[in-house]
LOGU-686789 format. One record per residue (C-alpha): residue number from 1; chain; x negated, y negated, z negated. Coordinates in steps of 0.1 Angstrom, whole numbers, plus 5000, padded with zeros to 4 digits. Layout:
N
nr = NUM kette = A X = X Y = Y Z = Z
...
//
This chain:
364
nr = 1 kette = A X = 3876 Y = 3521 Z = 7679
nr = 2 kette = A X = 3871 Y = 3491 Z = 7668
nr = 3 kette = A X = 3866 Y = 3502 Z = 7633
nr = 4 kette = A X = 3847 Y = 3530 Z = 7648
nr = 5 kette = A X = 3824 Y = 3511 Z = 7662
nr = 6 kette = A X = 3817 Y = 3487 Z = 7629
nr = 7 kette = A X = 3814 Y = 3518 Z = 7605
nr = 8 kette = A X = 3789 Y = 3530 Z = 7629
nr = 9 kette = A X = 3768 Y = 3499 Z = 7625
nr = 10 kette = A X = 3758 Y = 3503 Z = 7593
nr = 11 kette = A X = 3735 Y = 3529 Z = 7603
nr = 12 kette = A X = 3726 Y = 3526 Z = 7639
nr = 13 kette = A X = 3726 Y = 3506 Z = 7667
nr = 14 kette = A X = 3760 Y = 3504 Z = 7683
nr = 15 kette = A X = 3766 Y = 3487 Z = 7724
nr = 16 kette = A X = 3804 Y = 3487 Z = 7734
nr = 17 kette = A X = 3815 Y = 3485 Z = 7770
nr = 18 kette = A X = 3848 Y = 3472 Z = 7781
nr = 19 kette = A X = 3866 Y = 3456 Z = 7805
nr = 20 kette = A X = 3874 Y = 3417 Z = 7804
nr = 21 kette = A X = 3904 Y = 3401 Z = 7820
nr = 22 kette = A X = 3886 Y = 3376 Z = 7839
nr = 23 kette = A X = 3866 Y = 3384 Z = 7868
nr = 24 kette = A X = 3827 Y = 3376 Z = 7851
nr = 25 kette = A X = 3809 Y = 3391 Z = 7827
nr = 26 kette = A X = 3805 Y = 3382 Z = 7790
nr = 27 kette = A X = 3784 Y = 3393 Z = 7762
nr = 28 kette = A X = 3789 Y = 3390 Z = 7725
nr = 29 kette = A X = 3788 Y = 3402 Z = 7691
nr = 30 kette = A X = 3815 Y = 3415 Z = 7664
nr = 31 kette = A X = 3796 Y = 3416 Z = 7635
nr = 32 kette = A X = 3764 Y = 3434 Z = 7644
nr = 33 kette = A X = 3782 Y = 3455 Z = 7678
nr = 34 kette = A X = 3771 Y = 3437 Z = 7705
nr = 35 kette = A X = 3804 Y = 3437 Z = 7735
nr = 36 kette = A X = 3795 Y = 3437 Z = 7768
nr = 37 kette = A X = 3833 Y = 3429 Z = 7787
nr = 38 kette = A X = 3826 Y = 3441 Z = 7821
nr = 39 kette = A X = 3836 Y = 3420 Z = 7850
nr = 40 kette = A X = 3878 Y = 3432 Z = 7862
nr = 41 kette = A X = 3900 Y = 3413 Z = 7879
nr = 42 kette = A X = 3937 Y = 3430 Z = 7869
nr = 43 kette = A X = 3960 Y = 3434 Z = 7901
nr = 44 kette = A X = 3993 Y = 3423 Z = 7897
nr = 45 kette = A X = 4010 Y = 3450 Z = 7916
nr = 46 kette = A X = 4023 Y = 3476 Z = 7888
nr = 47 kette = A X = 4023 Y = 3505 Z = 7908
nr = 48 kette = A X = 3985 Y = 3499 Z = 7911
nr = 49 kette = A X = 3978 Y = 3485 Z = 7879
nr = 50 kette = A X = 3966 Y = 3518 Z = 7859
nr = 51 kette = A X = 3951 Y = 3533 Z = 7887
nr = 52 kette = A X = 3931 Y = 3508 Z = 7902
nr = 53 kette = A X = 3922 Y = 3501 Z = 7864
nr = 54 kette = A X = 3907 Y = 3534 Z = 7861
nr = 55 kette = A X = 3888 Y = 3530 Z = 7894
nr = 56 kette = A X = 3871 Y = 3501 Z = 7880
nr = 57 kette = A X = 3861 Y = 3517 Z = 7848
nr = 58 kette = A X = 3845 Y = 3542 Z = 7873
nr = 59 kette = A X = 3824 Y = 3518 Z = 7888
nr = 60 kette = A X = 3818 Y = 3497 Z = 7853
nr = 61 kette = A X = 3806 Y = 3529 Z = 7835
nr = 62 kette = A X = 3777 Y = 3542 Z = 7864
nr = 63 kette = A X = 3768 Y = 3506 Z = 7871
nr = 64 kette = A X = 3760 Y = 3509 Z = 7830
nr = 65 kette = A X = 3722 Y = 3500 Z = 7821
nr = 66 kette = A X = 3713 Y = 3513 Z = 7787
nr = 67 kette = A X = 3693 Y = 3543 Z = 7767
nr = 68 kette = A X = 3716 Y = 3559 Z = 7746
nr = 69 kette = A X = 3717 Y = 3591 Z = 7724
nr = 70 kette = A X = 3753 Y = 3597 Z = 7725
nr = 71 kette = A X = 3787 Y = 3580 Z = 7739
nr = 72 kette = A X = 3819 Y = 3579 Z = 7727
nr = 73 kette = A X = 3844 Y = 3575 Z = 7753
nr = 74 kette = A X = 3884 Y = 3566 Z = 7755
nr = 75 kette = A X = 3883 Y = 3560 Z = 7786
nr = 76 kette = A X = 3885 Y = 3586 Z = 7817
nr = 77 kette = A X = 3873 Y = 3561 Z = 7842
nr = 78 kette = A X = 3843 Y = 3555 Z = 7821
nr = 79 kette = A X = 3832 Y = 3591 Z = 7812
nr = 80 kette = A X = 3834 Y = 3595 Z = 7850
nr = 81 kette = A X = 3813 Y = 3569 Z = 7859
nr = 82 kette = A X = 3786 Y = 3576 Z = 7828
nr = 83 kette = A X = 3784 Y = 3612 Z = 7831
nr = 84 kette = A X = 3779 Y = 3606 Z = 7865
nr = 85 kette = A X = 3750 Y = 3583 Z = 7859
nr = 86 kette = A X = 3736 Y = 3603 Z = 7830
nr = 87 kette = A X = 3745 Y = 3638 Z = 7833
nr = 88 kette = A X = 3718 Y = 3650 Z = 7806
nr = 89 kette = A X = 3735 Y = 3626 Z = 7781
nr = 90 kette = A X = 3759 Y = 3640 Z = 7753
nr = 91 kette = A X = 3793 Y = 3628 Z = 7760
nr = 92 kette = A X = 3818 Y = 3631 Z = 7733
nr = 93 kette = A X = 3855 Y = 3614 Z = 7744
nr = 94 kette = A X = 3881 Y = 3604 Z = 7722
nr = 95 kette = A X = 3916 Y = 3617 Z = 7733
nr = 96 kette = A X = 3941 Y = 3592 Z = 7713
nr = 97 kette = A X = 3972 Y = 3604 Z = 7735
nr = 98 kette = A X = 3976 Y = 3622 Z = 7765
nr = 99 kette = A X = 3985 Y = 3605 Z = 7796
nr = 100 kette = A X = 4008 Y = 3629 Z = 7814
nr = 101 kette = A X = 4027 Y = 3623 Z = 7779
nr = 102 kette = A X = 4022 Y = 3583 Z = 7782
nr = 103 kette = A X = 4036 Y = 3582 Z = 7822
nr = 104 kette = A X = 4057 Y = 3611 Z = 7819
nr = 105 kette = A X = 4086 Y = 3600 Z = 7845
nr = 106 kette = A X = 4106 Y = 3622 Z = 7825
nr = 107 kette = A X = 4121 Y = 3596 Z = 7802
nr = 108 kette = A X = 4161 Y = 3595 Z = 7801
nr = 109 kette = A X = 4174 Y = 3559 Z = 7808
nr = 110 kette = A X = 4149 Y = 3547 Z = 7831
nr = 111 kette = A X = 4158 Y = 3531 Z = 7865
nr = 112 kette = A X = 4146 Y = 3550 Z = 7898
nr = 113 kette = A X = 4116 Y = 3521 Z = 7904
nr = 114 kette = A X = 4099 Y = 3532 Z = 7870
nr = 115 kette = A X = 4106 Y = 3567 Z = 7875
nr = 116 kette = A X = 4089 Y = 3568 Z = 7909
nr = 117 kette = A X = 4065 Y = 3550 Z = 7899
nr = 118 kette = A X = 4055 Y = 3574 Z = 7865
nr = 119 kette = A X = 4056 Y = 3604 Z = 7889
nr = 120 kette = A X = 4025 Y = 3582 Z = 7913
nr = 121 kette = A X = 4009 Y = 3573 Z = 7879
nr = 122 kette = A X = 4012 Y = 3607 Z = 7866
nr = 123 kette = A X = 3998 Y = 3626 Z = 7895
nr = 124 kette = A X = 3966 Y = 3599 Z = 7903
nr = 125 kette = A X = 3955 Y = 3594 Z = 7866
nr = 126 kette = A X = 3964 Y = 3630 Z = 7856
nr = 127 kette = A X = 3935 Y = 3640 Z = 7883
nr = 128 kette = A X = 3912 Y = 3614 Z = 7863
nr = 129 kette = A X = 3917 Y = 3629 Z = 7829
nr = 130 kette = A X = 3915 Y = 3666 Z = 7841
nr = 131 kette = A X = 3882 Y = 3656 Z = 7856
nr = 132 kette = A X = 3866 Y = 3638 Z = 7824
nr = 133 kette = A X = 3880 Y = 3661 Z = 7804
nr = 134 kette = A X = 3858 Y = 3688 Z = 7818
nr = 135 kette = A X = 3830 Y = 3667 Z = 7819
nr = 136 kette = A X = 3830 Y = 3660 Z = 7788
nr = 137 kette = A X = 3808 Y = 3675 Z = 7765
nr = 138 kette = A X = 3829 Y = 3676 Z = 7734
nr = 139 kette = A X = 3866 Y = 3663 Z = 7735
nr = 140 kette = A X = 3879 Y = 3651 Z = 7699
nr = 141 kette = A X = 3914 Y = 3650 Z = 7697
nr = 142 kette = A X = 3938 Y = 3644 Z = 7665
nr = 143 kette = A X = 3964 Y = 3665 Z = 7665
nr = 144 kette = A X = 3979 Y = 3700 Z = 7672
nr = 145 kette = A X = 4010 Y = 3691 Z = 7698
nr = 146 kette = A X = 3972 Y = 3670 Z = 7718
nr = 147 kette = A X = 3950 Y = 3695 Z = 7713
nr = 148 kette = A X = 3973 Y = 3722 Z = 7723
nr = 149 kette = A X = 3986 Y = 3703 Z = 7758
nr = 150 kette = A X = 3948 Y = 3702 Z = 7764
nr = 151 kette = A X = 3941 Y = 3738 Z = 7762
nr = 152 kette = A X = 3977 Y = 3745 Z = 7777
nr = 153 kette = A X = 3979 Y = 3726 Z = 7810
nr = 154 kette = A X = 3941 Y = 3713 Z = 7816
nr = 155 kette = A X = 3922 Y = 3748 Z = 7812
nr = 156 kette = A X = 3896 Y = 3734 Z = 7790
nr = 157 kette = A X = 3877 Y = 3762 Z = 7768
nr = 158 kette = A X = 3890 Y = 3758 Z = 7732
nr = 159 kette = A X = 3851 Y = 3755 Z = 7724
nr = 160 kette = A X = 3847 Y = 3720 Z = 7735
nr = 161 kette = A X = 3880 Y = 3710 Z = 7718
nr = 162 kette = A X = 3873 Y = 3696 Z = 7685
nr = 163 kette = A X = 3904 Y = 3688 Z = 7659
nr = 164 kette = A X = 3899 Y = 3657 Z = 7637
nr = 165 kette = A X = 3927 Y = 3638 Z = 7620
nr = 166 kette = A X = 3923 Y = 3603 Z = 7627
nr = 167 kette = A X = 3913 Y = 3579 Z = 7598
nr = 168 kette = A X = 3919 Y = 3543 Z = 7590
nr = 169 kette = A X = 3905 Y = 3520 Z = 7567
nr = 170 kette = A X = 3916 Y = 3520 Z = 7534
nr = 171 kette = A X = 3898 Y = 3486 Z = 7523
nr = 172 kette = A X = 3918 Y = 3471 Z = 7548
nr = 173 kette = A X = 3952 Y = 3488 Z = 7537
nr = 174 kette = A X = 3957 Y = 3492 Z = 7504
nr = 175 kette = A X = 3966 Y = 3462 Z = 7493
nr = 176 kette = A X = 3997 Y = 3454 Z = 7462
nr = 177 kette = A X = 4030 Y = 3449 Z = 7471
nr = 178 kette = A X = 4033 Y = 3412 Z = 7481
nr = 179 kette = A X = 4069 Y = 3394 Z = 7497
nr = 180 kette = A X = 4053 Y = 3365 Z = 7500
nr = 181 kette = A X = 4058 Y = 3368 Z = 7536
nr = 182 kette = A X = 4093 Y = 3377 Z = 7543
nr = 183 kette = A X = 4099 Y = 3337 Z = 7532
nr = 184 kette = A X = 4090 Y = 3324 Z = 7565
nr = 185 kette = A X = 4116 Y = 3344 Z = 7580
nr = 186 kette = A X = 4146 Y = 3333 Z = 7553
nr = 187 kette = A X = 4144 Y = 3367 Z = 7542
nr = 188 kette = A X = 4156 Y = 3370 Z = 7500
nr = 189 kette = A X = 4135 Y = 3386 Z = 7478
nr = 190 kette = A X = 4161 Y = 3413 Z = 7468
nr = 191 kette = A X = 4165 Y = 3425 Z = 7505
nr = 192 kette = A X = 4155 Y = 3462 Z = 7511
nr = 193 kette = A X = 4124 Y = 3457 Z = 7537
nr = 194 kette = A X = 4125 Y = 3484 Z = 7564
nr = 195 kette = A X = 4093 Y = 3478 Z = 7587
nr = 196 kette = A X = 4086 Y = 3493 Z = 7622
nr = 197 kette = A X = 4050 Y = 3483 Z = 7632
nr = 198 kette = A X = 4049 Y = 3495 Z = 7677
nr = 199 kette = A X = 4041 Y = 3486 Z = 7709
nr = 200 kette = A X = 4078 Y = 3473 Z = 7722
nr = 201 kette = A X = 4074 Y = 3504 Z = 7752
nr = 202 kette = A X = 4096 Y = 3533 Z = 7756
nr = 203 kette = A X = 4078 Y = 3563 Z = 7747
nr = 204 kette = A X = 4081 Y = 3543 Z = 7710
nr = 205 kette = A X = 4118 Y = 3548 Z = 7710
nr = 206 kette = A X = 4128 Y = 3512 Z = 7692
nr = 207 kette = A X = 4162 Y = 3520 Z = 7711
nr = 208 kette = A X = 4171 Y = 3546 Z = 7678
nr = 209 kette = A X = 4156 Y = 3521 Z = 7649
nr = 210 kette = A X = 4180 Y = 3492 Z = 7666
nr = 211 kette = A X = 4209 Y = 3516 Z = 7667
nr = 212 kette = A X = 4201 Y = 3529 Z = 7632
nr = 213 kette = A X = 4212 Y = 3499 Z = 7611
nr = 214 kette = A X = 4248 Y = 3499 Z = 7624
nr = 215 kette = A X = 4248 Y = 3527 Z = 7598
nr = 216 kette = A X = 4222 Y = 3511 Z = 7570
nr = 217 kette = A X = 4244 Y = 3497 Z = 7539
nr = 218 kette = A X = 4244 Y = 3462 Z = 7530
nr = 219 kette = A X = 4212 Y = 3445 Z = 7515
nr = 220 kette = A X = 4187 Y = 3461 Z = 7541
nr = 221 kette = A X = 4166 Y = 3444 Z = 7572
nr = 222 kette = A X = 4142 Y = 3458 Z = 7593
nr = 223 kette = A X = 4112 Y = 3440 Z = 7606
nr = 224 kette = A X = 4094 Y = 3451 Z = 7639
nr = 225 kette = A X = 4059 Y = 3439 Z = 7647
nr = 226 kette = A X = 4046 Y = 3440 Z = 7678
nr = 227 kette = A X = 4046 Y = 3426 Z = 7716
nr = 228 kette = A X = 4053 Y = 3446 Z = 7746
nr = 229 kette = A X = 4073 Y = 3448 Z = 7779
nr = 230 kette = A X = 4103 Y = 3457 Z = 7768
nr = 231 kette = A X = 4110 Y = 3433 Z = 7741
nr = 232 kette = A X = 4135 Y = 3416 Z = 7758
nr = 233 kette = A X = 4158 Y = 3446 Z = 7765
nr = 234 kette = A X = 4154 Y = 3452 Z = 7729
nr = 235 kette = A X = 4166 Y = 3421 Z = 7719
nr = 236 kette = A X = 4194 Y = 3423 Z = 7740
nr = 237 kette = A X = 4201 Y = 3461 Z = 7728
nr = 238 kette = A X = 4208 Y = 3444 Z = 7689
nr = 239 kette = A X = 4230 Y = 3417 Z = 7700
nr = 240 kette = A X = 4252 Y = 3440 Z = 7718
nr = 241 kette = A X = 4246 Y = 3467 Z = 7687
nr = 242 kette = A X = 4257 Y = 3441 Z = 7664
nr = 243 kette = A X = 4226 Y = 3440 Z = 7645
nr = 244 kette = A X = 4212 Y = 3408 Z = 7651
nr = 245 kette = A X = 4216 Y = 3396 Z = 7622
nr = 246 kette = A X = 4196 Y = 3426 Z = 7605
nr = 247 kette = A X = 4164 Y = 3428 Z = 7628
nr = 248 kette = A X = 4137 Y = 3405 Z = 7626
nr = 249 kette = A X = 4110 Y = 3408 Z = 7660
nr = 250 kette = A X = 4082 Y = 3390 Z = 7652
nr = 251 kette = A X = 4058 Y = 3400 Z = 7672
nr = 252 kette = A X = 4022 Y = 3402 Z = 7673
nr = 253 kette = A X = 4001 Y = 3394 Z = 7648
nr = 254 kette = A X = 3964 Y = 3401 Z = 7635
nr = 255 kette = A X = 3975 Y = 3400 Z = 7596
nr = 256 kette = A X = 3997 Y = 3432 Z = 7601
nr = 257 kette = A X = 3987 Y = 3441 Z = 7565
nr = 258 kette = A X = 4009 Y = 3414 Z = 7552
nr = 259 kette = A X = 4040 Y = 3430 Z = 7560
nr = 260 kette = A X = 4030 Y = 3466 Z = 7547
nr = 261 kette = A X = 4025 Y = 3446 Z = 7516
nr = 262 kette = A X = 4060 Y = 3427 Z = 7522
nr = 263 kette = A X = 4080 Y = 3461 Z = 7528
nr = 264 kette = A X = 4101 Y = 3489 Z = 7508
nr = 265 kette = A X = 4093 Y = 3516 Z = 7535
nr = 266 kette = A X = 4082 Y = 3521 Z = 7573
nr = 267 kette = A X = 4102 Y = 3541 Z = 7603
nr = 268 kette = A X = 4087 Y = 3549 Z = 7633
nr = 269 kette = A X = 4110 Y = 3563 Z = 7659
nr = 270 kette = A X = 4086 Y = 3569 Z = 7686
nr = 271 kette = A X = 4091 Y = 3604 Z = 7708
nr = 272 kette = A X = 4054 Y = 3606 Z = 7718
nr = 273 kette = A X = 4029 Y = 3595 Z = 7696
nr = 274 kette = A X = 3989 Y = 3613 Z = 7700
nr = 275 kette = A X = 3984 Y = 3609 Z = 7659
nr = 276 kette = A X = 4003 Y = 3578 Z = 7650
nr = 277 kette = A X = 3978 Y = 3554 Z = 7631
nr = 278 kette = A X = 4003 Y = 3535 Z = 7616
nr = 279 kette = A X = 4014 Y = 3561 Z = 7594
nr = 280 kette = A X = 3985 Y = 3564 Z = 7576
nr = 281 kette = A X = 3982 Y = 3528 Z = 7574
nr = 282 kette = A X = 4017 Y = 3528 Z = 7556
nr = 283 kette = A X = 4015 Y = 3556 Z = 7537
nr = 284 kette = A X = 3981 Y = 3537 Z = 7527
nr = 285 kette = A X = 4001 Y = 3511 Z = 7517
nr = 286 kette = A X = 4025 Y = 3534 Z = 7495
nr = 287 kette = A X = 4052 Y = 3533 Z = 7519
nr = 288 kette = A X = 4078 Y = 3563 Z = 7521
nr = 289 kette = A X = 4080 Y = 3572 Z = 7558
nr = 290 kette = A X = 4110 Y = 3580 Z = 7582
nr = 291 kette = A X = 4100 Y = 3595 Z = 7615
nr = 292 kette = A X = 4108 Y = 3624 Z = 7638
nr = 293 kette = A X = 4102 Y = 3657 Z = 7640
nr = 294 kette = A X = 4079 Y = 3673 Z = 7662
nr = 295 kette = A X = 4105 Y = 3692 Z = 7688
nr = 296 kette = A X = 4093 Y = 3695 Z = 7721
nr = 297 kette = A X = 4121 Y = 3718 Z = 7735
nr = 298 kette = A X = 4136 Y = 3681 Z = 7728
nr = 299 kette = A X = 4108 Y = 3662 Z = 7743
nr = 300 kette = A X = 4095 Y = 3649 Z = 7709
nr = 301 kette = A X = 4056 Y = 3654 Z = 7712
nr = 302 kette = A X = 4047 Y = 3635 Z = 7677
nr = 303 kette = A X = 4019 Y = 3648 Z = 7649
nr = 304 kette = A X = 4042 Y = 3639 Z = 7622
nr = 305 kette = A X = 4044 Y = 3675 Z = 7609
nr = 306 kette = A X = 4009 Y = 3674 Z = 7602
nr = 307 kette = A X = 4010 Y = 3637 Z = 7587
nr = 308 kette = A X = 4041 Y = 3633 Z = 7567
nr = 309 kette = A X = 4051 Y = 3662 Z = 7543
nr = 310 kette = A X = 4079 Y = 3664 Z = 7518
nr = 311 kette = A X = 4064 Y = 3643 Z = 7494
nr = 312 kette = A X = 4059 Y = 3609 Z = 7513
nr = 313 kette = A X = 4088 Y = 3610 Z = 7536
nr = 314 kette = A X = 4113 Y = 3622 Z = 7565
nr = 315 kette = A X = 4114 Y = 3636 Z = 7592
nr = 316 kette = A X = 4148 Y = 3635 Z = 7615
nr = 317 kette = A X = 4164 Y = 3643 Z = 7644
nr = 318 kette = A X = 4165 Y = 3621 Z = 7672
nr = 319 kette = A X = 4194 Y = 3604 Z = 7666
nr = 320 kette = A X = 4208 Y = 3570 Z = 7648
nr = 321 kette = A X = 4230 Y = 3587 Z = 7618
nr = 322 kette = A X = 4203 Y = 3610 Z = 7613
nr = 323 kette = A X = 4178 Y = 3584 Z = 7607
nr = 324 kette = A X = 4198 Y = 3560 Z = 7588
nr = 325 kette = A X = 4206 Y = 3590 Z = 7563
nr = 326 kette = A X = 4171 Y = 3590 Z = 7556
nr = 327 kette = A X = 4166 Y = 3554 Z = 7553
nr = 328 kette = A X = 4196 Y = 3549 Z = 7532
nr = 329 kette = A X = 4181 Y = 3575 Z = 7511
nr = 330 kette = A X = 4152 Y = 3557 Z = 7499
nr = 331 kette = A X = 4176 Y = 3530 Z = 7499
nr = 332 kette = A X = 4196 Y = 3541 Z = 7475
nr = 333 kette = A X = 4168 Y = 3562 Z = 7453
nr = 334 kette = A X = 4142 Y = 3538 Z = 7435
nr = 335 kette = A X = 4129 Y = 3566 Z = 7417
nr = 336 kette = A X = 4129 Y = 3583 Z = 7452
nr = 337 kette = A X = 4109 Y = 3559 Z = 7465
nr = 338 kette = A X = 4084 Y = 3555 Z = 7435
nr = 339 kette = A X = 4076 Y = 3590 Z = 7436
nr = 340 kette = A X = 4067 Y = 3586 Z = 7478
nr = 341 kette = A X = 4049 Y = 3556 Z = 7472
nr = 342 kette = A X = 4025 Y = 3572 Z = 7450
nr = 343 kette = A X = 4023 Y = 3610 Z = 7470
nr = 344 kette = A X = 4017 Y = 3588 Z = 7505
nr = 345 kette = A X = 3984 Y = 3562 Z = 7491
nr = 346 kette = A X = 3970 Y = 3597 Z = 7474
nr = 347 kette = A X = 3971 Y = 3614 Z = 7507
nr = 348 kette = A X = 3959 Y = 3587 Z = 7527
nr = 349 kette = A X = 3932 Y = 3581 Z = 7506
nr = 350 kette = A X = 3922 Y = 3619 Z = 7504
nr = 351 kette = A X = 3925 Y = 3627 Z = 7540
nr = 352 kette = A X = 3925 Y = 3597 Z = 7562
nr = 353 kette = A X = 3893 Y = 3581 Z = 7551
nr = 354 kette = A X = 3876 Y = 3563 Z = 7581
nr = 355 kette = A X = 3842 Y = 3567 Z = 7568
nr = 356 kette = A X = 3851 Y = 3602 Z = 7571
nr = 357 kette = A X = 3862 Y = 3605 Z = 7604
nr = 358 kette = A X = 3833 Y = 3586 Z = 7619
nr = 359 kette = A X = 3806 Y = 3611 Z = 7601
nr = 360 kette = A X = 3829 Y = 3642 Z = 7612
nr = 361 kette = A X = 3828 Y = 3625 Z = 7649
nr = 362 kette = A X = 3790 Y = 3622 Z = 7644
nr = 363 kette = A X = 3788 Y = 3659 Z = 7634
nr = 364 kette = A X = 3812 Y = 3675 Z = 7660
//
C-alpha cells in the first residue's frame, strides 16, 4: 500500500490513515504523503487481538474528518467506519487476501488452542469482511482464487469486482546480480543460493522448504528472510531434520533487494496466498521460481497459475520430494536457469508494473 500511495502522490494529494502501536496520535510525512497514525492500544490477549483491532479501525474510520474524492482501503474496519460517515463518497476496497483462509482452522498439525482461536476469529472477522465488501463501491482483487471465493462465499455481485493483478516497483526490484551480502553469513560465492522471503507463519508452509533441503544436492544453501511467531519452531525443525547447516534465518530486513540480487532461485512454498508480491519481486530480479500449484481440493489456494508459467519456473505438489526435485533441476541446469531468468525479468516488466497497476485502480 505504501508504494501505491507514493505513486499516487505524484499527481494527487494523498493522506494515509493507519493504526499507531502507541496509544496516541501522531502525524508525519513519508515523502509527499501525509501519514496520520491514529491512536490504538493493542490488547495482550491473542484471542481478542484481531477482533478488537477491526473494531478500533471502525472507530478510527468514523473519526476521520477529511474531505476526499476517493478512498482506497485495505481494512474492513476502516471501510465500515468511513462508509457510515461518508455514505455518498466513492470507496474502493483492495483485497490482498481473504480472512477466512488466513484464519482458517482447517490447517493440519495445529494445536487445540490455535484451532479454537481460529474458529472464533473466522466467525467474527468473517462477518465484518462480508459487511465491508457489501458496502464498498468497488472491490479490487488481485487473483482469480480471491475473486471466485468472494463471489461464491459472500454473494457479492460480479459487477462490483475488478480483477487487477498487483504490480511492483520495477525500479527498486530490477538490480544486477550482486553476491556481496553472502560474505556476512560466511557463504562462499560458489554456493547455490535458494531464497525465500516470507512471514514465518503457518500458511506460508516454510516446513516444506526446510524438509526439502534434506534432498538437495551438495553445494546448496537456503536463505529465509523474514520474521514471525513460528521462527523458533522452524529453527528447531531445521535442527531435527539435520539441515540446520544448510539454512540461514536472516530475520527481517529493509534491504530485501540485496538478497534477491544474491540468490540463484526463489522458493515460495505457501499454501495460501492472495497474490504473491514476493514472486513478482523475485521475477523482476530474474530469479526462476519454485512454488506450489493451485489445488483447492488439497487446501492449496494460491495464484501461481496466473504468475508462474513454464518459462519462469515450476509449480509443484505439496511434498518435499517434488519441491526439492524442481530446485535440484534448476541447480543442475545452468542453461535452464539463465533462460528462465531472462523470461522472468521480461514477464515482470510487461505484466506487473506498479505504475500501470495504480492507473488501473483509479480507472476501475
